[in-house]
Structure formats: structure tokens, C-alpha cells
N, C-alpha and C positions, 0 to 999 in steps of 0.2 A: 606579530600578532598577537593577542590574547585568546589562545587555542586550548579546547580541554584535554584534560589528560586520557580519557576516555568517552567512546561514542557507544548508542544502542543500534545496530541494525536490525529492523524488522523485515523479516524475509514475508515478501506480499507475492512471491512466484508462484504457489500451490491455488491462488487464487486469481490475482490480475495476471499472472501467465498464460496459467490452465487455460483460462477463460478465452482467450484469443485465438486457441488453435481450434481446426476443424476436427482433426483426427482426435476421434474419442481415447482418452486416456482411462484404462481402467484403473478401479480402485486400489489394486496390489501395487501398482507402478505408483500410484499418488505416495500412497504410503511408505512405499521404497523410499522415495525421495525425501520425505517427510522425517523420516528414521535418518535418512544420511546428512540432512542438514543439522539434524542434532546431534549427529556424531560429532558433526565440523564446528560446533561450539555455540551454533545459533540458540538462543531460548526463547525469541518473540517469532511465531510464525502464524501469520493470515492461512488458512487451512481451507477456506471453501466462503462461498456465498451461498445465503437462501434466499435466491431469485425464482423465479417464473423459469422452470426446464424448458418449455416452450422456446422461450427467447435466447436463454443461455444454455442449452442443453450440456455444457461441459461439466455443469455444477448440480446436474439431475440427482447424483449420488451423494449430496449431503450428508443426508443423515447416514448411509450405509457409511462414510469414511470416516465422521465423527467417530462411529463403534469402533472402528478400527483403530483409533488412533491410541500410541501408548500412555500408560499412566505415568508422565515424568512430573515431581511435582515442582522442580525448577524450570519448568517450560512452561509459557503462556500460549494456547492455542487460542486464535479468533477468528472471527466469522465478518462479513459486511453483510448487512441486512437495508433492506429499502422501501419495507414497508411493515405495518403492522402485521401481517400475517407470516413473512420473513422470520420477524422478531419471536414470534409465539413458534414457529417451527425450531428454532433457534432455541430457546429456552427449554422445550419439551425436549430436545437433543441432547441438553445437557451442558449447555456451551456457558461458559462464565465471562467471556470478553467477547465484546460486541462492537463493530464498527456503524454508525448509524449516521448515514452521509445522504447531505443533500447538495444540490447544485447551486452556485451563484449565477448561472446562465439561464434565463426561462428556456429557452429553443434545445439545449443540451439535457433540462431535466427533462421535458415533454419526450423526449428521444430515449432517454437514459429509467423513465419511470413511469412515462404517459402520462405525467402530473406535471402542470405549470409551476414555477418555482415558489411562489407564494404558497400552494395548496401542499407543495413537497415542505418546505419549512415548518409548517404546523405541523403536520405530520411525523417530522422528525423529532418535532421539541415533546410533542403529546409521545412518543416513541421512546426518548430519554427518561421519562418520567415511568412508564410502563417499565423499562428496562433496571431503572432504581428500585420498584417493588422487586424484579427480581432477583436484586443483590447482584448485579452484573457491574463489571468493570467499562465503562463506556467511553467510549472513543468517538468523540464527533467530527465527523469528516466535512472539508466543504468542497465540494469539487470545483473545477473551471476558477479557483482563485488567482490566477494570474492571466485569466484572458480563455476567449472563446474560439471556436474556428468558424461558429456559424455566427456569431454577434460581434467579434472583434475585442477588443478592451473591455473588461468588466471595471468598473471602479472599486477603489481598495477599500473605501468609506463602505461599499455593502459587505464586502468581505468580513470587515471590522465588525460591523453591526450583527450580522451571523454570528460570529464567535462570540460576542458578548450575550448574546441572547442564550447560545448553547451553554454556555459556560452558567447562566443564570438557571439554567434548566437543570443542572445537575451532573454534567459531562465530567468525566474528570481526565481527559486530554483532548487539544483542539489538533487537528490533520490539516494540513491544507496542501490541496492538489493540485500541480500542475499538469492538471489532465490533457491538455492538448499541446502543453510542451512550449508555452509562449514565454516562460518565463524567461528572465536574464539576470544578472548578477546584481545590478541595480535593483531591480523591481523586487527581488528577494529580500534585499536589505531592508527597503521601504516597508514592505506589508511585515516583516516580522518587526519592527520598530514601531509600528502603530498595534501591532496586536499586543506588544509587552505592555503599552498604556492602557490597554483596557482588562486583561487579564493575565494571573499568575502562573496558568495552568501550563503542565508540561505542553509543548507543541513540537508536531511531527510534520517534518518535510515530505512530501510524495512528490517526485519528480521523476519527469519522462524526459528521455533524450532526443525528441522528434528533431530538434535545431542542432543537436549537437554540443548544447550548452550544460546537458547532465552536471557533468562533474563541476565545471565553474560554479552551478549552481549551489552545491554541496558545498563548496570554500566558501561561498557567500554567506549561506547557513551557520557555517562552523563560527565566520568572523561575526554574527550575530547574535553567537551562543546557544545555536541549537546544537542537542546532543541526541536526539532520537530521529533518525532516516529511515524511510522504506526502501527497500531494494530488491531486487529480483534477480534469482541467479541467470547469470549469460546476458543478462538484458532482456530477460521475455517481457511479454505484456503488450498492453496496449488497449484502450478502449473500442470496443466494438459500434460504438455509435460515434465515433470520431473521425472523419475522413482524414487518411494518410496519417491514422497513429502510430507512433514509434513505441518503442519498449520503457520499462522503467529504467532508471540508472542499474547497472549493472550490481551484484554484491560483491563478485568479485573484484571488479575495477575499482569500486569505492572502497572496499578493506585495503587492499593494494594501496593506495592513496594515503588511506589512513595510517598505514603502518610507513612510509615511506616520511611520514610527517610525526613517527612516533606518537601517534595518537592509539589508543588499544581498543580494539574491536572483540577480543576475545573467539575471532573466526579465523579456521585452518581453510586457508583458500585453496589449498590444493585439495581438500575433502570438496568442498563445495564445487570445484571445477569438474571433479569425478561424476558428481550428481550432474551437473549441464551437460557434460560429454554423454551421460546415457542417454539424455532427452534428445540432445541431436541426432542419436544413432535412431532413438525409437521415431522421430518426427522428419527424419531423414534432409534434415534442413539445418543450416547456420544460423544460430543466434547473433546478435549485433555487438555483446558484450567482446572484450578484447584479452583479459588476463586470463581465461579459461582456455583458450585457444592456446596457450604456453605449453598445458601440461596434457600429459594422456593420462590414462587412467592409475598409471603405476609411477610415472616419473617426469618431471620437467623435460621438455625438449631444449 
């Protein structure tokens, strides 16, 4: 197999993971986890989203959290925005890296943003242009790229068309998201091959483990030349608007698989696991990741 020497794991737990939990996480704990992830060698962290706090209460402290973040010049903190208001909030808070995302599914788009797909997509294109004027680094995300729990299969050509228009609008990266966990290795390879034909931008894979194929899809992405993957500590996460949603692929599990294949991540698995174990104690629940369970806060079991 023609595999890369190193990959970048983008930690999305503080956003995608935390938003799925009902118990309110104080900003101080969020900050401690983010600092722990930095200490573990992770340099790209999606820390929050600027969305309606009435809909996603866990993200209601976005501005407060941004003020608490450490000044770390080699770390890239990013956020998710879904509309112009969220983008303006992010810019005012001083964010330099932003994900502007739209769903390839009309039904999911209406549930997630309150807008039909076409309206949300056009809004996203306008937001990319606005973010460019703010001199932000823009990651353009496509939700439900591999299928929708409400609509079933999503045509790959629709996803490719969206990606091409996002690239033309000025995005710096394209992220394709398996929001409902419906991807399989063949569909991952097929979509990445089609994406390569329309854009040379870096592509990020955002995978969920709803049907137990998360790491298999990571491997398919690796074999297709992908070197950027979203992961969440302990496999936290899920979409509040997707029935039966499961978490993201686990940071520890993904890093362990990479290490076993001699692919560098720069991630200290033990330190990420310590963060995961602290969160399990706080929430009084077990998360679906596997490798973090092999660790206590101080030693491997």
C-alpha cells in the first residue's frame, strides 16, 4: 500500500463531542481539556461553534471560551459557523480559522440550520467570500456527504458539485463529513477519487462510527491519499439532528492504528486518554472509543 509517512489528526471533541452532551460543561473544564490536548501534541483543535445557544446550549459560551484560550503560536484553533451571524460573532471574537459548512441533504439541512439545502449552500458561498475579506483560513464542509438518515443515498455528483463551487468561492480546504455514519470503504475511495478530479485543495475526512466502519473508512482514506482526519477523544460526538447518531472516530484509536502502521501523528495517546478519562468521570458514562480504556490517568493497565 502507498501510505503517507505522517498524517494530521484534527481534534473536534471540544465542539462535535461536547455539543452532543446534555450535562453543561463549564468553560474551565473545556479549557483544561483543550490544554491537555495541546500537551498531547495535537496542534489543530476545533474548539467551539458559533450557533444559536437556544438550539445547542453547550456552545453558548463560545465567546467566553475564546477569551480563555492560550496563546499558542503553533496551534490552530478553529470553530464551526452555519450562518452569517455566527461568522460575524467568530470574527468579532478573534477567530482566524473557521469551518463554513452546508449539508448535501435537504432534510438534514432544514433540521440542522432551518434552511433548505439550496438556501444554505448559497449562504455558505456568500460566507466564504465574507470570511476571505476577514482574512480567515476557510475550511468548507459538506455534511451528509456519504448518505442521509432521512433521505438515504446522496448522489456523489451532488457532493462533487458542492465541493467544486466551494473551491471556486475561495475555500482553503474541503471537508467531507460522514455525518450519519453511512460510509463504507468503497464509497470513501470513490468519492475521494471524484474529488481529486475537481480540486487540488487539501481534503479532510470527518468520519462517524455509527455502523462500526469508522477505522475501516480511515484506512480507505489513507489508501486514497488523505492525510487530514477529524477525530474526537474517546470517540465522543454525534449530530443532535441525526437519529441514532454515534460518535466520531476516536482520537486514541486512530492514533494507535496509525502508529501500528508506522505513520506519524505526533500524538501522545496516553495524554489524550487522560483527558478522555477525566471527561468520563465528569459525565459519569463510558464513551465508545477503545484504546483510552487501556489507560488510567498515570499508567497503562
